[in-house]
C-alpha positions in Angstrom: 0.2 -7.8 -26.3 -3.4 -8.0 -25.2 -2.7 -10.9 -22.9 0.1 -9.2 -21.0 -1.9 -7.8 -18.1 -3.8 -11.1 -17.8 -0.5 -13.0 -17.4 0.9 -10.5 -15.0 -2.3 -10.8 -13.0 -1.9 -14.6 -12.8 1.8 -14.2 -11.9 1.2 -11.9 -8.9 -1.9 -13.7 -7.6 0.4 -16.1 -5.5 2.0 -13.0 -3.9 -1.4 -11.6 -3.0 -2.4 -14.9 -1.5 0.9 -15.1 0.5 0.2 -11.6 1.8 -3.2 -12.6 2.8 -2.0 -15.3 5.1 1.0 -13.3 6.4 -1.0 -10.3 7.6 -4.2 -10.5 9.9 -7.2 -9.3 7.8 -8.5 -7.5 10.9 -5.4 -5.4 11.0 -4.9 -4.7 7.2 -6.9 -5.1 4.1 -5.2 -5.1 0.7 -6.5 -4.1 -2.7 -4.9 -4.5 -6.1 -5.6 -2.9 -9.5 -3.2 -4.2 -12.1 0.2 -3.5 -10.7 -1.0 -1.0 -8.1 -1.3 -2.4 -4.6 -3.0 -0.6 -1.7 -3.5 -1.5 2.0 -5.8 0.1 4.5 -6.1 -0.7 8.2 -4.2 -0.3 11.4 -0.7 1.1 11.3 0.9 -2.0 12.7 -1.0 -4.0 10.2 0.1 -1.8 7.2 3.7 -1.8 8.4 3.8 -5.6 8.5 2.1 -5.8 5.1 4.5 -3.2 3.5 7.6 -5.0 5.1 6.4 -8.4 3.7 5.6 -6.9 0.4 9.2 -5.4 0.1 10.8 -8.7 1.1 8.6 -11.2 -0.9 7.5 -9.0 -3.7 10.6 -9.2 -5.8 10.4 -13.1 -5.8 7.2 -12.7 -7.8 8.5 -9.8 -10.2 6.8 -7.1 -7.9 9.1 -4.4 -6.9 7.5 -1.8 -4.5 8.6 1.7 -5.0 8.7 3.7 -1.7 9.3 6.9 -3.6 5.9 6.4 -5.3 4.2 5.4 -2.0 2.0 7.6 0.1 0.6 6.6 3.5 -2.5 8.7 4.4 -3.3 8.7 8.0 -5.6 10.5 10.4 -4.1 13.6 11.9 -4.0 12.0 15.4 -1.9 9.1 14.0 0.5 11.2 12.0 3.5 11.3 14.6 3.3 7.6 15.1 3.2 6.8 11.4 6.1 9.0 10.6 8.0 7.2 13.4 6.9 3.8 12.3 7.9 4.4 8.6 11.0 6.5 9.1 13.7 5.5 6.7 11.4 3.6 4.5 11.2 6.2 1.7 7.4 6.4 2.0 5.7 9.8 2.2 3.5 10.1 5.2 0.8 12.7 5.3 -2.3 13.5 7.3 -3.8 15.6 4.4 -4.4 13.5 1.3 -3.4 12.3 -2.1 -4.7 11.3 -5.4 -5.0 7.6 -5.9 -6.2 6.0 -9.2 -8.1 9.2 -10.1 -9.8 9.4 -6.8 -9.0 11.9 -4.1 -8.4 10.4 -0.6 -7.8 12.4 2.5 -9.3 15.3 4.6 -12.4 17.2 3.6 -10.2 20.3 2.9 -7.7 18.3 0.8 -10.6 16.8 -1.3 -12.1 20.3 -1.9 -8.9 21.8 -3.2 
């Protein structure tokens, strides 16, 4: 159905708005492309965003998949990030990852 994605976008819009008010924008920015959500910012802001998304997302039909989630951090933040997200099922890396066709991460990772 050609309208399915448009209806999905309308259905998830209230979740995006709720996340925007729950997490301080100076600590975490969120980006959405279809059913892929992304956050960038300070670790505590991203953690709050992730926790809120996991709790409220299913109410809107959005089910985050920790096994498909990668947190890319600067090398100096790696230890803290692994501690913060321990037990979440999220992969934490200081190297990089492909995201929607783009390569994010260290210069070395992007060249490989």
